[in-house]
C-alpha positions, 0 to 999 in steps of 0.5 A: 466647236465656232467659239468666237470671243469678241475681238478688240476692234470696234464693230460698226453698227447699222441704224435702220430708219423706218418711215411710216406714212399715214393715209387718209381715206374719205368716205362719201354718202349719198344725199337723202331726198325729203320729198314725199312719195306715194304710198307703196307696199312694204319692201322685203329686206334684201340679202345685202341689208341683212348682211349689213345688219349682221355686221353692225350687230357683230361690231357691237358685240366685239366692242362690248367684249373689248370693253370687258377685256380692257376693264379687266386689264386695268383691274388689280392683279393678284400679287402671286401672278405679277412678274418682276423684271430681272435686274442686272447685278454686278458680280464681284471680280474674282481671282485669276486661277490657273491649274498647271498639271504635274510632270509627265511620269511613266506608267508602271502598272495598275492596281484595279484597272484605272488607278495608276502606279508610276515609275521614277522619272528619267535622269534628264526629265525637267518640268518648269512653270513659266508665267506672267501677271500684268499690273493695273494701270499705274504699275500696281501689281496684284497679289500673285503667287505659284502654290501647291495644289493644297495652297502651300506657297511655292513662289511669290510673284508680287505682294500686292497691297497697293491701289492704282492711281486714278489718273494712270493710263494703260501705258503705265503697265508693268509685269510680275514674272515667273521665269521657269520655276522647277516643279514636281507636282501639280501647281496653281498660278493665282492672282488676286482681283484688284480695283474690281477687275480680274487681273491678266495672268497666265502660266505654262508648264513645260516638260522635256526629256532626252532619254527614256520612254517619255523622251520628247517635250510636252507643254500645257497651259495652266487652265482655270478650273471648271465644272464642264470640260472637253478633251479630245485626242486620247488613244488606248490602243497597244503602245498608247498610254492615256492617263486622265489627271483631275485636280481640285484646287478648291476647298469643296469636294468634287464628284466627277462623271466622265462621258467617253466617245470612241470611233464606234460611238459612246462608251458606257464604262462602269466606274466612270461615274461618281469619281470623288476628288478631295480638295487640294488633291489630284486623281489619276485615271488610266483611260484604258481601264475604262475604254480599252483598244480605242484609236480615238477617244474623247472625254467629257468631264463633268463635276458636281461640287467643286470645279476641277482642272483636267489634262490627259498625259498621252504617250506613244511607244512603238515597240522599243522606240519612243513615239512622243509625249504630250498633255491634252488640255481642254479645248472649246466647248461644242459649237458649230465652228472650231478653229485650231492653229499652230499646226506644223506639218512635215514634208508629205513624202516623209509622212507617207513613208512613215505612216505606211509602216506597221504601227505608225498609222498615227505618226502623221497629222490628223484632225478629230471631230467628236459629235456629242449630239444625236445628229450626224455632222456634215463638216467643212474643213479648210486649212490655211497656210502662209500663202493661202488655202490648201486642198485637202485629200478628203475634199474638205467635206466630211460626214462625222457620225453622231455620238462618235469620234471621226478622224480626218487625215491631213497628210498630203498638205505641203510642209509648213505652219497651218490653221484649220477651220472646221464648221458644221450645221450641228455642234461638235468638238475638234482637235488636231494632231501634230507629229514630228519625225519621219524615221521609224528607227529614231524617237519622234514626238507628238502634240495635240492642238486644242481648239481656241478662241478668237483673239481680243485684247491683252492676252498674256502668253508665257514663253518657256526658255529654250528651243525655237518659239514661234507665235502662229496666227491665223486669220480666216477672212479679210485682215487682222493686225496683231500687236505683240509686246515682250515681257522680260525677266526684269518685269518690263513690258517692252515696245510692241511690234505689229504684224498685218495678217491677210485673210485666209493665211497663217503667219509665223513670228519667230520669238527671240530669247532675249531683248537687250540682254534680258530674257523674254518670259512672256508676251502681251498679244492683242488683235484688231480687225477680223477674227484671228486665232493664235497659238504658241509653237515650241520646237527644239533645234536638232531634235523632233520635239514639238508642242503647241499651245492655243492662246488662253482667253484674255481677262474679262471685265466686270460681269453682270448677271440677271437676278429674277425674284420669285417664289 
């Protein structure tokens, strides 16, 4: 699902000039003799003369009809049938709003099949939100803050109120930062529009724990609310827990309907329609109550009324051994191409050994393809590593059945960081599973890489503190240049570094924790050249923790919509 967003590089256009030749045709006519001839009987008409006479009559009739049509076209039309061309109207720039899911919580039980009860968090659980907001040229920051879902302010990032100078250039930027603020529920990171432009801002929630059934790490982008969302990668088999969390940060009630797709087709589940989410609240739904025993489950969320944010808290428990926790966030909408990067694949031998054990079949990397339409999809899968494309055990071409979810194993690929490109002749949704840990006696972790968008200009990429942080970039063809400038805790945007990435490869850039003794909170990432895709890969030295986050789209400029008048 290919959702290429335009990059920042200029695109060369083609100009075609058509030469038109006029040809002059000169018709000659025979001379007519005027000399008198002897009288003779009248000659009968020949067939050719009769045909010529008919053609002349036909031409006369057509000419008369054409005159009638032409006259009619110039006649005044009834007012009700005249069309008014649609005009483009500028849409006022809106605020940049991202909803961050709440901390991961252990599911204790249910009251009515889908409504969860949660037990207290473990002693070591920690959830923080990290974010950054870019100023307008001239260094004027928009009003921005982190608030509770109901609008109660939590942290002010910038007061706003200033106006950017007319002569300011793009080099006069600075940032407002949120450096790891602890949270205990869903939050909203918002930045107000300034000078008719939507501000550049982004936030990330990071959860971590070193004890309990939910030990490991999980991270999620703070995503903008929408009325149509796709989430892929859930599982409701024994030991797997999937809780869909719907958040309504608007002032309008939202009525949500769910479409569920499993390995054997679409699932008609009572209770999946007409779910009310009140303004400023969250609603949690245990997916096993709607679709039990599904090894692969994708969810299409549609909201009428207020837009919602959605995330699935996915956790694994293999007997008494924790198998990881993650937040599944929405990926790109159904499309003919989907790209996922930031995949960390372990040694093939270790993966083969662990997945061969009972209950560990999903402990290896895999790709899921969801085809929502009525036609099967023939999907071509390509995987690119540091030194080029690698062969897949499946051969790279798979038929995914219509209306269902198909899993494709990525086991057997050499260890490393990868980008996966999938394409088909019909639209589909895709996501990739990343796992860490090959010892069945120790806790492991899992993460899901959502399909992302093509990189453009000025993506804000928050980087939570702690552990190993890598910027992973994949380029499918030719070459791309990546620029990445650190934002430090003092609000300064430091000089950018660049990386030249060859087509058909994936590059990993290890990000430092500090620059000149100031903590790095975020990066400003831009791309030029051919299509590039990026992700943030989070790991923990000495542990098997893993999280991967597709880079969020850059802020768009002022939009125009077509407005048609009629009745």
